[in-house]
ZAKE-414680 format. One record per atom (N, C-alpha, C, CB): residue in one letter; z, x, y. Coordinates in steps of 0.02 Angstrom, whole numbers, padded with zeros to 5 digits, always signed. Each point is the difference from the previous one (the first is absolute). Glycine has a CB too. Layout:
% residues N
aZXY ...
END
This chain:
% residues 233
m-00003+00037-00044 m+00008-00057+00039 m-00011+00060+00078 m+00100-00112-00098 m-00031+00183+00086 m-00020+00024+00059 m-00055+00033-00003 m+00097+00001+00032 t-00132+00022-00075 t-00062+00061+00009 t-00053-00064+00024 t+00023+00122-00117 q-00015-00173+00110 q-00067-00059+00000 q+00008+00002+00089 q+00011-00105-00142 f+00075+00085+00167 f-00018-00015+00076 f-00021+00071+00031 f+00090-00107+00014 l-00052+00167-00038 l-00025+00063+00032 l-00095+00000+00009 l+00125+00070-00066 k-00156-00096+00018 k-00082+00032+00005 k+00002-00072+00051 k-00074+00080-00145 c+00089-00121+00137 c-00019-00053+00070 c+00035+00020+00068 c-00006-00103-00082 y+00074+00130+00077 y+00005-00007+00054 y-00037+00087+00031 y+00117-00112-00021 n-00131+00142-00010 n-00036+00067+00037 n-00085-00022+00011 n+00093+00106-00071 n-00115-00156+00018 n-00050-00019+00019 n-00047-00050+00051 n+00046+00046-00087 g+00024-00078+00113 g-00016-00022+00033 g-00001-00084-00019 g-00046+00122+00033 c+00091-00167-00022 c+00013-00076-00017 c+00023-00044+00055 c+00030+00038-00107 g-00047-00022+00178 g+00008-00030+00039 g+00076+00013+00021 g-00100-00069-00037 r+00129+00033+00104 r+00037+00001+00041 r+00071-00026-00051 r-00101-00016+00114 i+00090-00040-00128 i+00022-00064-00036 i+00048+00045-00057 i-00121-00100+00021 g+00036+00119-00059 g+00017+00042-00065 g+00059+00041+00008 g-00116+00007-00030 k+00102+00036+00084 k+00029+00060-00022 k+00098-00008+00018 k-00145+00076+00031 l+00127-00126+00023 l+00086-00025+00000 l+00023-00041-00042 l+00002+00007+00098 t-00037-00032-00146 t+00032-00030-00055 t+00007+00048-00060 t-00045-00108+00041 g+00011+00155-00047 g+00003+00072-00030 g+00053+00025-00009 g-00080+00021+00042 l+00093-00009+00043 l+00050+00044+00016 l+00084-00016-00016 l-00096+00024+00087 l+00081-00099-00087 l+00061-00038-00001 l+00047-00008-00086 l-00075-00069+00116 l+00013+00065-00135 l+00001+00004-00096 l+00007+00075+00008 l-00094-00105-00068 a+00060+00145+00071 a+00027+00071-00033 a+00070-00005+00018 a-00106+00081+00015 g+00114-00065+00027 g+00064+00012+00043 g+00059-00061-00046 g-00079+00036+00149 i+00069-00075-00172 i+00029-00049-00059 i+00022+00030-00054 i-00069-00076+00026 l-00002+00104-00067 l+00000+00008-00060 l+00047+00086+00003 l-00133-00094-00035 i+00122+00129+00100 i+00015+00086-00018 i+00076-00026+00018 i-00123+00107+00043 s+00155-00161-00020 s+00065-00005-00006 s+00026-00009-00056 s-00005-00031+00088 q-00019+00011-00143 q+00021-00018-00056 q-00004+00069-00052 q-00037-00130+00033 p+00094+00125-00070 p+00030+00091-00009 p-00071-00004-00054 p+00183+00032+00005 l-00207-00081-00060 l-00024-00010-00043 l-00085+00028+00041 l+00109-00101-00070 w-00127+00088+00103 w-00054+00034+00024 w-00014+00052+00033 w-00007-00077-00011 a+00070+00096+00050 a+00024+00047+00040 a-00035+00077-00031 a+00120-00084+00030 h-00109+00104-00074 h-00024+00052-00060 h-00093+00012+00010 h+00116-00057-00103 a-00137+00017+00081 a-00055-00027-00008 a-00046+00001+00049 a+00054-00052-00065 i-00031+00020+00126 i-00047+00006+00054 i+00013+00068+00039 i-00006-00132+00010 a+00059+00188-00035 a+00007+00035+00053 a-00056+00047+00011 a+00114-00017-00014 g-00156+00043-00039 g-00067+00022-00006 g-00063-00022+00066 g+00044-00010-00139 e-00033-00059+00119 e-00025-00032+00031 e-00014+00011+00091 e+00045-00056-00114 l+00008+00061+00120 l+00012-00019+00081 l-00023+00084+00023 l+00127-00116+00004 e-00161+00177-00039 e-00032+00046+00033 e-00066-00005+00004 e+00081+00058-00025 k-00122-00133+00009 k-00044-00010+00012 k-00011-00055+00064 k-00009+00048-00119 l+00064-00054+00160 l-00021-00041+00072 l-00007+00054+00041 l+00064-00111-00005 s-00081+00096+00053 s-00017+00035+00068 s+00068+00010+00030 s-00119-00055+00023 k+00152+00095+00025 k+00063+00012+00048 k+00009-00086+00039 k-00032+00163+00033 t-00024-00160-00021 t+00008-00099+00053 t+00014-00043-00054 t-00106-00004+00103 d+00077+00004-00157 d+00020-00043-00058 d+00067+00007-00024 d-00109+00006-00031 a+00135+00074+00024 a+00046+00000-00046 a+00069-00021+00069 a-00069+00107-00121 a+00053-00086+00176 a+00037-00029+00071 a+00033-00070-00012 a-00093+00060+00077 a+00051-00076-00077 a+00000-00099+00006 a+00049-00003-00066 a-00153-00055+00048 l+00135+00079-00105 l+00011-00022-00055 l+00082+00032-00003 l-00141-00009-00052 y+00167+00055+00069 y+00063+00021+00016 y+00029-00043+00038 y-00026+00100-00012 l-00001-00134+00079 l+00044-00031+00055 l+00004-00065-00044 l-00039+00058+00130 v-00006-00105-00164 v+00026-00047-00036 v+00076-00007-00059 v-00131-00003+00030 l+00113+00075-00059 l+00043+00022-00043 l+00078+00008+00022 l-00106+00051-00042 g+00099-00030+00089 g+00061+00035+00053 g+00022-00095+00014 g-00064+00163+00086 y+00026-00195-00042 y+00024-00073+00008 y+00026-00030-00042 y-00065-00010+00055 q+00020-00005-00140 q+00043-00014-00060 q+00047+00005-00007 q-00052+00014-00033 h+00063+00058+00039 h+00077+00032-00028 h+00059-00045+00018 h-00040+00122+00020 i+00021-00155+00058 i+00052-00033+00025 i-00003-00070-00002 i+00014+00089+00062 l-00080-00113-00069 l-00012-00063+00005 l-00049-00019-00053 l+00028+00004+00118 p-00026-00034-00161 p+00046-00040-00030 p+00038+00028-00051 p-00068-00081+00029 l+00064+00161-00060 l+00029+00031-00034 l+00080+00027+00004 l-00120+00008-00005 g+00130+00008+00053 g+00057+00042+00025 g+00060-00048+00033 g-00091+00102+00024 f+00124-00141-00067 f+00046-00051+00006 f+00062+00037+00033 f-00046-00072-00103 d+00054+00138+00065 d+00061+00032+00032 d-00013+00039+00060 d+00047+00005-00107 h-00088+00013+00141 h-00029+00024+00058 h+00007-00073+00051 h-00090+00105-00068 i+00071-00163+00038 i-00002-00066+00061 i+00057+00003+00009 i-00080-00083-00024 l+00153+00090-00015 l+00031-00050+00004 l+00050+00067+00032 l-00038-00124-00100 f+00025+00193+00099 f+00013+00041+00046 f+00004-00003+00072 f-00036+00035-00083 v-00040-00057+00097 v-00017-00012+00071 v+00017-00058+00031 v-00079+00063-00021 l+00082-00119-00024 l+00050-00084+00025 l+00057+00013+00010 l-00046-00078-00064 s+00100+00144+00020 s+00074+00018+00029 s-00004+00023+00065 s+00043+00031-00104 l-00103+00020+00110 l+00003+00040+00066 l-00012-00051+00069 l-00051+00113-00073 f+00018-00160+00059 f-00016-00048+00039 f+00056-00058+00028 f-00105+00031-00063 l+00129-00040-00020 l+00055-00066+00024 l+00059+00006+00056 l-00015-00027-00120 l+00054+00082+00134 l+00037+00010+00027 l-00004-00026+00071 l+00011+00078-00083 s-00080-00041+00104 s-00001-00015+00066 s-00078-00010+00016 s+00114+00067+00025 p-00135-00157-00014 p-00050-00014-00019 p-00037+00014+00103 p+00042-00100-00157 k-00065+00161+00152 k-00040+00014+00041 k-00064+00042-00016 k+00097-00019+00057 l-00146+00019-00013 l-00045+00050-00046 l+00003+00061+00034 l-00083-00083-00044 k+00118+00111+00102 k+00012+00065+00011 k+00039+00049-00046 k-00012-00050+00099 p+00081+00020-00108 p+00045+00032-00048 p-00020+00011-00074 p+00078-00049+00073 v-00109+00002-00102 v-00034+00009-00068 v-00042+00086+00019 v-00026-00169-00038 l-00010+00116+00063 l-00102+00075+00004 l+00052+00065+00009 l-00144-00070+00112 w+00212+00075-00061 w+00023+00066-00003 w+00021+00019-00061 w+00027-00007+00104 q-00006-00062-00141 q+00042+00042-00068 q-00076+00005-00040 q+00156-00062-00016 a-00199+00040+00022 a-00066-00007-00046 a-00016+00073+00009 a-00051-00132+00016 t+00043+00162+00035 t-00030+00075+00017 t+00033+00037-00012 t-00051-00015+00070 a+00116+00014-00055 a+00073+00047-00057 a-00028+00011-00068 a+00114-00066+00047 f-00134-00004-00084 f-00001+00007-00068 f-00074+00023-00006 f+00096-00090-00034 t-00132+00058+00076 t-00081+00032-00023 t-00020+00084+00016 t-00044-00132+00036 i+00099+00158+00005 i-00014+00063+00001 i+00050+00041-00052 i-00045-00019+00125 a+00092+00006-00150 a+00019+00026-00052 a-00047+00005-00064 a+00101-00035+00053 h-00122-00030-00073 h-00032-00011-00052 h-00065+00039-00017 h+00056-00099+00018 s-00084+00104+00042 s-00058+00029+00008 s+00008+00079-00033 s-00026-00083+00112 v+00092+00093-00060 v+00022+00080-00029 v-00011+00024-00065 v+00081-00011+00068 t-00029-00043-00112 t+00009+00026-00073 t-00058-00037-00043 t+00140+00018+00010 l-00181-00048+00010 l-00083-00025-00039 l-00032+00055+00016 l-00019-00129+00017 g+00024+00157+00042 g-00049+00056-00012 g+00026+00068-00052 g-00043-00040+00130 l+00097+00055-00100 l+00025+00049-00034 l+00007-00012-00093 l+00061+00021+00132 a-00042-00068-00151 a-00018-00019-00061 a-00054-00004-00031 a+00068-00036+00025 m-00133+00007+00013 m-00080-00002-00034 m-00009+00066+00021 m-00056-00127+00009 y+00073+00178+00025 y+00001+00067-00007 y+00017+00050-00051 y+00011-00039+00086 n+00048-00003-00129 n+00054+00041-00043 n+00026+00050+00026 n-00047-00025-00084 i+00059+00020+00144 i+00068+00032+00036 i+00065-00014-00012 i-00062+00005+00073 i+00081-00077-00089 i+00075+00001-00019 i-00040-00071-00062 i+00120+00047+00145 k-00075-00051-00184 k+00002-00036-00051 k+00058-00013-00042 k-00098+00032+00011 i+00109-00122+00000 i+00061-00017-00024 i-00009-00066-00049 i+00057+00053+00110 p-00021-00052-00163 p-00018-00038-00066 p-00010-00083+00036 p+00085+00091-00106 s-00096-00143+00081 s+00001-00043+00004 s+00049-00044-00010 s-00083+00041-00007 a+00114-00009-00048 a+00069-00020-00028 a+00058-00005+00068 a-00032+00070-00130 i+00024-00003+00160 i+00039-00006+00063 i-00016-00045+00072 i+00019+00110-00054 i-00091-00109+00054 i-00028-00029+00072 i+00026-00071+00000 i-00116+00071+00009 e+00086-00108-00076 e+00001-00083+00003 e+00062-00022+00020 e-00075-00014-00088 p+00144+00036+00056 p+00051-00020+00001 p+00027+00002+00066 p+00003+00024-00107 l-00033+00023+00152 l+00034+00022+00066 l-00039-00054+00048 l+00025+00145-00026 i-00102-00161+00009 i-00029-00044+00032 i+00041-00047+00010 i-00091+00029-00034 s+00110-00092-00024 s+00045-00052-00022 s+00055+00009+00035 s-00040-00010-00104 l+00065+00078+00108 l+00070-00003+00057 l-00007+00000+00054 l+00052+00046-00051 s-00091-00030+00069 s-00033+00010+00079 s-00008-00072+00026 s-00074+00113-00023 i+00021-00154-00023 i+00007-00069+00022 i+00068-00038-00001 i-00111+00003-00038 m+00149+00006-00025 m+00082-00034+00015 m+00044+00030+00056 m+00006-00019-00123 y-00028+00082+00158 y+00048+00034+00050 y-00015-00034+00061 y+00005+00116-00052 v-00064-00132+00056 v-00051-00008+00061 v+00033-00102-00009 v-00154+00134-00017 a+00154-00165-00022 a+00006-00061-00001 a+00090-00006-00001 a-00135-00023-00062 l+00178+00059+00053 l+00057-00018-00002 l+00033+00015+00056 l-00007+00004-00104 e-00050+00059+00137 e+00034+00012+00082 e-00017-00072+00037 e-00028+00149+00017 n-00027-00185-00017 n-00006-00055+00035 n+00056-00063-00019 n-00126+00044+00009 i+00161-00040-00071 i+00037-00056-00017 i+00060+00036+00055 i-00043-00051-00149 f+00066+00116+00143 f+00071+00015+00027 f-00001+00004+00065 f+00033+00056-00088 s-00092-00024+00112 s-00026+00031+00081 s-00005-00061+00036 s-00077+00105-00029 p+00102-00126+00084 p-00038-00046+00042 p-00051+00002+00055 p+00087-00030-00031 r-00087+00103+00042 r-00063+00021+00044 r-00022+00058-00047 r+00041-00031+00135 l-00093+00047-00098 l-00048+00044-00007 l+00020+00057+00019 l-00073-00073+00009 k+00091+00152-00047 k+00048+00066+00018 k-00077+00042+00008 k+00149-00007-00085 t-00148+00040+00137 t-00016+00069+00019 t-00051+00031-00067 t+00130+00014+00079 s-00040+00011-00103 s-00012+00050-00079 s-00037-00032-00049 s+00109+00050+00005 r-00125-00107+00010 r-00062-00032-00056 r-00056+00037-00001 r+00027-00111+00017 i-00048+00133+00026 i-00061+00036-00007 i+00001+00069-00044 i-00025-00054+00113 g+00070+00093-00092 g+00019+00043-00044 g+00011-00006-00085 g+00040+00021+00113 v-00017-00075-00109 v+00027-00029-00076 v-00094-00025-00017 v+00177-00067+00024 v-00218+00022+00021 v-00058+00008-00040 v-00056+00058-00015 v+00027-00102+00035 f-00009+00149+00013 f-00015+00056-00007 f-00007+00033-00063 f+00041-00009+00094 l+00015+00015-00128 l+00003+00011-00063 l-00012-00042-00049 l+00057+00060+00039 f-00042-00122-00046 f-00021-00027-00051 f-00077-00008+00008 f+00115-00051-00019 g-00144+00069+00090 g-00086+00012-00002 g-00015+00050-00053 g-00019-00017+00127 l+00053+00075-00120 l-00013+00055-00047 l+00004-00005-00076 l+00038+00054+00092 v+00001-00122-00103 v+00008-00021-00088 v-00059-00014-00006 v+00108-00052-00024 h-00132-00025+00070 h-00034-00026-00023 h-00081+00027+00005 h+00100-00080+00014 g-00092+00136+00028 g-00066+00040-00010 g-00014+00045-00074 g+00012+00009+00136 l+00054+00011-00158 l-00023+00019-00058 l-00027-00066-00057 l+00086+00111+00032 g-00068-00165-00002 g-00009-00042-00054 g-00063-00030-00011 g+00106-00015+00013 f-00138+00009+00070 f-00082+00010+00010 f-00025+00037-00060 f+00003+00007+00131 a+00023+00056-00108 a-00046+00063-00037 a-00014-00001-00084 a+00057+00076+00097 g+00019-00124-00115 g-00011-00024-00069 g-00045-00034-00027 g+00083+00006+00010 a-00074-00056+00028 a-00073-00051-00005 a-00076+00023+00007 a+00079-00074+00052 l-00073+00128-00001 l-00067+00033+00034 l-00020+00028-00083 l+00036+00048+00162 g+00021+00006-00159 g-00023+00049-00074 g-00029-00027-00062 g+00090+00062+00031 d-00080-00130-00012 d-00019-00049-00083 d-00071-00014+00024 d+00125-00080-00046 l-00135+00068+00113 l-00064-00035+00008 l-00050+00062-00002 l+00044-00110+00075 g-00016+00171-00050 g-00061+00037+00027 g-00031+00000+00043 g-00006+00001-00064 l-00017+00083+00091 l-00033+00005+00056 l-00067+00022-00022 l+00100+00021+00071 p-00151-00039-00037 p-00069+00027-00011 p-00006+00085+00022 p-00047-00134+00025 q+00047+00192-00057 q-00019+00069+00034 q-00031-00005+00060 q-00014+00047-00100 n-00043-00070+00099 n-00048+00000+00053 n+00019-00020+00081 n-00069-00026-00105 a+00127-00013+00087 a+00012-00053+00058 a+00113+00010-00011 a-00167-00123-00020 y+00169+00179+00018 y+00088+00012-00037 y+00035-00038+00075 y+00002+00156-00092 l+00001-00120+00134 l+00032-00011+00064 l-00009-00038+00045 l+00008+00075-00017 l-00062-00115+00015 l-00035-00063+00042 l+00024-00075-00058 l-00135+00092+00067 s+00132-00070-00124 s+00016-00061-00034 s+00081-00008+00008 s-00107+00012-00088 l+00141+00071+00094 l+00087-00013-00008 l+00005-00026+00065 l+00053+00098-00079 i-00100-00089+00147 i+00011-00035+00059 i-00001-00060+00015 i-00027+00076+00019 m-00034-00120-00075 m-00013-00048+00024 m+00045-00063-00047 m-00121+00064+00051 f+00140-00032-00128 f+00055-00014-00013 f+00061-00019+00043 f-00053+00057-00071 n+00056-00010+00091 n+00075-00017+00048 n-00016-00056+00071 n+00050+00147-00031 v-00112-00129+00045 v-00013-00052+00047 v+00014-00088-00002 v-00078+00098+00007 g+00032-00086-00090 g+00010-00091-00025 g+00072-00007-00017 g-00120-00022-00063 v+00189+00085+00048 v+00067-00035-00016 v+00007-00002+00077 v+00058+00044-00129 e-00074-00023+00192 e+00026-00020+00072 e-00014-00073+00007 e-00023+00116+00055 l-00052-00116-00067 l-00026-00077+00004 l+00061-00054-00057 l-00162+00053+00018 g+00161-00030-00057 g+00032-00043-00051 g+00056-00019+00044 g-00035+00056-00118 q+00083-00008+00132 q+00071-00006+00045 q-00006-00022+00067 q+00042+00087-00060 l-00109-00084+00106 l+00005-00041+00047 l-00025-00075+00002 l+00001+00106+00041 t-00017-00128-00122 t-00003-00060+00015 t+00062-00037-00031 t-00126+00013+00012 i+00153+00014-00021 i+00077-00028-00047 i+00025-00010+00078 i+00038+00082-00146 i-00033-00037+00184 i+00053-00021+00051 i-00036-00040+00048 i+00073+00101-00011 l-00138-00112+00009 l-00024-00051+00048 l+00024-00073-00038 l-00113+00079+00051 l+00085-00077-00099 l+00018-00052-00039 l+00064-00034+00009 l-00068+00053-00068 s+00117+00005+00061 s+00069-00018+00017 s+00012-00020+00055 s+00028+00062-00061 f-00047-00041+00111 f+00001-00017+00068 f-00020-00081+00008 f-00031+00130+00032 f-00041-00144-00046 f-00028-00049+00010 f+00030-00065-00032 f-00088+00080+00015 l+00134-00052-00088 l+00021-00051-00042 l+00056-00025+00009 l-00057+00039-00065 l+00100+00014+00080 l+00074-00010+00025 l+00014+00006+00058 l+00029+00031-00081 a-00025+00033+00125 a+00012+00010+00049 a-00027-00028+00057 a+00027+00072-00058 k-00077-00099+00055 k-00028-00030+00044 k+00034-00084+00028 k-00101+00086-00058 w+00091-00111-00018 w+00047-00067+00010 w+00079-00014+00004 w-00094-00024-00054 f+00120+00105-00007 f+00071-00016+00014 f+00053+00059+00020 f-00028-00092-00081 g-00006+00154+00108 g+00019+00048+00038 g+00065+00015+00044 g-00107-00014-00012 k+00093-00037+00059 k+00052-00030+00045 k+00034-00045-00007 k-00051+00030+00053 k+00081-00067-00102 k+00021-00061-00025 k+00058+00033-00014 k-00098-00073-00041 p+00160+00038+00054 p+00083+00019+00011 p-00009+00002-00091 p+00083-00079+00142 y-00108+00042-00181 y+00013+00023-00079 y-00043+00041-00037 y+00047-00096-00006 y-00080+00124+00054 y-00053+00043-00047 y+00032+00048-00047 y-00083-00004+00090 r+00135+00053-00064 r+00046+00043-00031 r+00033-00041-00070 r+00025+00061+00129 k+00005-00106-00125 k+00037-00027-00047 k-00044-00050-00044 k+00103+00019+00077 f-00163-00044-00067 f-00027-00040-00035 f-00067+00041-00034 f+00056-00103+00075 i-00069+00157-00054 i-00070+00038+00000 i+00002+00066-00021 i-00033-00063+00086 v+00075+00099-00029 v+00007+00073-00030 v+00035+00019-00059 v-00006+00021+00101 i+00074-00068-00097 i+00051+00027-00063 i-00022-00024-00064 i+00100-00003+00070 p-00120-00082-00074 p-00035-00013-00069 p-00072+00054-00020 p+00045-00140+00023 l-00077+00159+00021 l-00048+00031-00027 l+00019+00077-00022 l-00072-00083+00068 s+00114+00109-00041 s+00019+00070-00023 s+00040+00003-00044 s-00016+00037+00088 v+00065-00113-00099 v+00055+00003-00065 v-00076-00005-00055 v+00154-00083+00048 v-00196+00055-00049 v-00054-00018-00052 v-00007+00074-00005 v-00067-00125+00028 i+00033+00161+00024 i-00058+00053-00022 i+00060+00068-00022 i-00129-00044+00106 t+00193+00054-00090 t+00048+00006-00024 t-00001-00006-00079 t+00036-00031+00111 l-00019-00027-00141 l+00006-00009-00065 l-00054+00027-00031 l+00064-00090+00015 v-00131+00079+00009 v-00057-00003-00032 v-00016+00094-00024 v-00043-00136+00082 a+00058+00180+00002 a+00007+00055-00023 a+00048+00043-00014 a-00072-00024+00035 a+00137-00006-00067 a+00065+00019-00055 a-00056-00003-00068 a+00140-00071+00063 v-00152+00016-00058 v-00046-00018-00085 v-00055+00072-00011 v-00014-00170+00017 w-00022+00187+00037 w-00037+00049+00000 w+00012+00049-00023 w-00026-00037+00062 t+00083+00074-00017 t+00049+00054-00020 t+00028+00011-00054 t+00016-00011+00085 i+00007-00049-00085 i+00031+00021-00105 i-00063-00007-00043 i+00133-00070-00006 q-00182+00041+00006 q-00067-00006-00038 q-00023+00078-00002 q-00037-00132+00042 r+00029+00159+00041 r-00044+00050-00012 r+00056+00067-00036 r-00100-00049+00115 i+00172+00056-00108 i+00046+00067-00015 i-00021-00024-00083 i+00129+00028+00115 f-00113-00091-00131 f+00007-00012-00086 f-00044-00002-00034 f+00069-00050+00009 f-00109+00028+00027 f-00078-00049-00036 f-00073+00049+00013 f+00054-00146+00045 l-00045+00175+00006 l-00070+00043+00011 l-00029+00068-00056 l+00041-00029+00135 
END
């Protein structure tokens, strides 16, 4: 299937056909069953096509596949339902995970997923608990988010390592994957703003009936993930 897609893609199938094929390829490569078999086919893509494909893969790694990262970004947003604070946090997170993603993909650092994955779920639980017990956003959270970003970057590297990168466009594909991740995170932030903050952010009951209940649910989910990743990963 992937070979047929590449043949059509490279020979020209029209703009809509290419877009459809690109999305299909992203879905296929995101599945472990297909990733290894497809890795060699990626070398046949031009640099431009590889960049577009890895942009899609990065976005898909957040939406719809990255449920843990979705909950992390949502947790960042909940405590202060304004775009500026969460964008500052997202910027610190982005800088941090970009550093460790790059270092890991160039084999400068390497930490087993058995360590990284529980730390990711613990980071989600920490931020959600802070939402519950802290009535306001503290400036120290930027530093905490930066540290968690370093951990999440290693998680992104693990996923990207499973997918593989084309050698003829290694750095470009790495950058575009990271851009796709950022676009996915930005989508979560904007959806959270327009679905929650715009309507309820200034209501007196926002914290009691939205922040705390959602944070409790996120905490419980993250706690279950932590146990699963420590004992069953």
